[in-house]
N, C-alpha and C positions, 0 to 999 in steps of 0.2 A: 504494500500500500504506500504510494508515493506521497500522498498528502492526507495523513490520517486525521480523523476527527479528534479534537481535544475539548476539554471543558474550561471555560474562562468566564468567571463572574456571571453565572446564571445561564449560560448558553453553550451549546455544542457548535463548533466551527472547525473548518479545515485548519490544520496547523499553520499553513502559510498565511491565513487571514487573521489569526489570533494576535491581537496587538495590546500593548499596555502603554501608559503614559511614560514619558521620559522622567517625570517627577515621581514615579512610583518609588517608594522608599526601599523596596528590594533592589531596584536598579541603582539608586543613588547611594545607599548606605549598606546594602546587604542586610537590611532590616527585615528579616523573615526567617521562617523555619520550613523544613521539608520532611518528607517521609517517603520511603520506597518500599512497596509491598509486592512480594513475589506472588505470582498466580500460576497454579498448576492445574491443567485441565479445566481452565476457566473458574477455578475456586481460589478465593483469597486465602493465602497461607499465613497463619498466626495473625489474623486480622485484629483480634482483640488486643494483642500485645503492641502491634504497630499503632493502633489508635491511642492506647494508653501513653505511648511515648510521644506521639504528636501532641496530645493534650498537655503533657508535662512541659514540652518545649514551648508551646504557646503561652502557658501560664508563666513560665520562667522569664519570658521577655515582655510580658504584659500585653499580648495581642488577644483580644476577645475571640473565643472560638466561634467561627461563623456557622458551624453545624454541629448537631449532636451525632452520636455514633451511627445511628441508623441512616441519617441523612447522608453522611459520608459514604456509607456502604452503597446506597442507592446511586449516588453520583459516580462512584468508581465503577459500579456494575454497568452503568450506561456507557461509559467510555470503553470498558472491556468488550462489551457486546458489539461495538463498531469495528473491532479489529479481527482479522482472520486467524491469528495464532492462538492456539489453545493455551500455551505457556507464555505468559507475559510478565512485564515488570511495570507496575503502576507507580508513577511519580506524582506526588502531591506537594504543592507549594502554597504557603500562605504568607503574604507580606503585610506590613502594617497598613499599606494602602497609598493613595496619592495625596500629596500635600505640598505646600510651598516648602522649599528646602530649608531645613533647620534641624539641628541635632536632637533636641528634646522631642518627646512624643507630641504630635499634633492632637488637637481635640476634635471630636466628632468626625473621624475619618473611618471609612469602611474598608475592611481588609480586602486585599486582592487574593482570589482563590483560583488556582490553576491545577488541572489534572491532565496528564497524558499517559499513554502506555506505549511500550515497545516490546518486540519479541524478546523473551528471556533466552539469552545465549549462555549455556553452561560452559564450564571449562572443557577443554578438548580432552579426547581420550588419552592423548599423550601426556597432558598435564596431570590427569588423574593417575596414570600409570607410573610416571617418572618423578612427579613432584615439580616444583618451580623454584627458580633462583630468586633470592631477595638480597637487598643491601640494607645498610643501617645508617642512621643519622640522628643527630640530636633533635629532640622534639622542641620546635620553636613556636608552637601555636599558643593561643590564649589559654586562660585557665578555666574556661567553661566548656570543655570538650564534651560534657554530658548533655549539652543542648545541641540538638541537630539543626544547627544554624546554616543558612545559605551563605554565610561569610566563610568561604572555604579556601581562601588564598593559601593558607599554610598547608592544607591538604593537597592543593594543586601543585605547589612547589615540591612537596615530598613525592608525589606521584611522578612528576617530571624528573626528579632526581633518579628514580628507579628506571624510568624509560631510557634516559641517557646512558645508563649502564647495562642495558639489555636485561633488566630484571623485571619481575612481575609486581613486586611490592617493596616499599621501604618500611622497615621495622624501626620504630622510633623509641628513643630513651630520653628520659628527663632526669637529670642529676644522677645518672648511672642506673636508673631503674626502668624496666620495660613499661611502655604505655600501650601503643597500638600502631597499626599500619596507617597509611594514608587514607584507606577506605576499608579496613579490615580490623577485626579483633585478632589478637595474637595469643596463642596457647603454646605451652611447652609440655613435653612428657619426659619423665625420668623414672626409670625402673617401674614402668607400667602405671605411674601416677600422672594425672593431668592437672596442670596448674595454669592459672590466669591471674592477671593483675586485679586488684579489688575494684568493685564498682564504685568509683568516686568521680570527682569533677575532672580528672585527668584523662578519662577515656569516655567514649560514647558507649553506653550500655547497649551493644548490638542485640537485636532480637534473637540472633543465633546464640548469643551468650546465655540467655535464659534457657533456650531450648537445649543446648549442649549440657548445661548444668542439670536440667531435668533428666536427660538421657543417662547421665552418669549416676545421679543420686537416686533416681526413682526406680532403677532397675528395668527401664524400658528397652526392649530389643537387645541387640548384641552389645551395647555399650554399658549394660548394667553393672558389669564387674569392674568398671574403671573408678578407682578412687579419685576424688576431686578436691582441690584446695584453691581458694582465692587468697592471694597474699602479694606483697611486693616482691618482685623478681629482679635480681641483679643481672646486669649485662653478662657477667661471666657465666651465670646459670643458663642463659639463653644460648650462648655459644657452645656450652658443654652439654646441651640437652640431647637426649636420644632422638627426640622428634620435636619439630616445630610445625605448628598447624595454623593456617589462616581460616577465618570464618567471616562470611558476609552474605547478603542476600543473593548476590550473583555468583559468588564462589561456592556457596554452601559451606563445605569444609574442604580444604585443599592443603596437601602436604608441602612443606618447604624442603627442597633438596639441598640447597646451599645458601650460605649467608656470607656476603662479601668474598665470594669465591671459594670459601671453605665448606666442605660437605657437612651436612647435618646428619649425625649418626653414620650409617653406612651409605648415605647419599640417596636413599630411596624411601618412599612412603613406608611407615612402620605399622606395627600391629594396633597401636592405639588409634591411628588415623583410620585404618581399615574398619575397626569396630564402630567408630563414630560415623563414618560414611554409610555403612550398612544401616545403622540405627536411624540416621537422618532420612534415608530413602524410605524406611518403614514409616517414619513420622509423616512424610509427605503423602503416603498412600493411605494413611489412616482416615 
């Protein structure tokens, strides 16, 4: 579909015809939040959790939520229905709206709401089989990474850093401790135990974070036997891990084969990754 239908401020329109004002605060200031919801076989995956995070992000920056949960579902379903792919990725964005340029919040402004979907393209068979290379850098972003803000310049620069080095992702560290990738949560496994940074303001609590924690601790599927711990993880622990794993809406779970040119473990996806991947696929099908 060359010109898909999208939703903007109350109406469906072809993407090429969807326009916003240059005074929209999302354009001027990056003053807005977004959410990305995967869709499998035209069914929203982890919709409740994605809505909870969207609502938290809106509240955190003081944008009134323009819709309740069921209204959001109806709007997303309308856009999904207009696209031919069964597996899609829905992108939702809410900005503070259009107002005369000024840093503080304007009064009586209506939020801008935008929804589009694209085909969901999973990692390649080769990436699943072999794992992917990553690089590292110091985390230079702001201190509210828990808000899913459209102000993503730090993430963009980290992603470009990886691209320029023929890597898939940049794994970031703040003051010597693991935070996250440019668009992924990062996990390590050692002696069969899975570990992740704590859910605080230094990382975005990915929806996969909650799902993987559930798969490990609730005994669901093949991942039930995996011990899990959330704690601060030193850089040296990441580099010495048996396995390093990425998670995101598009990657699902994906093994890291090398970091800064050095192999992770034996350089191939390991047993913890394989258990998590199998359990993730079972959760999608449930």
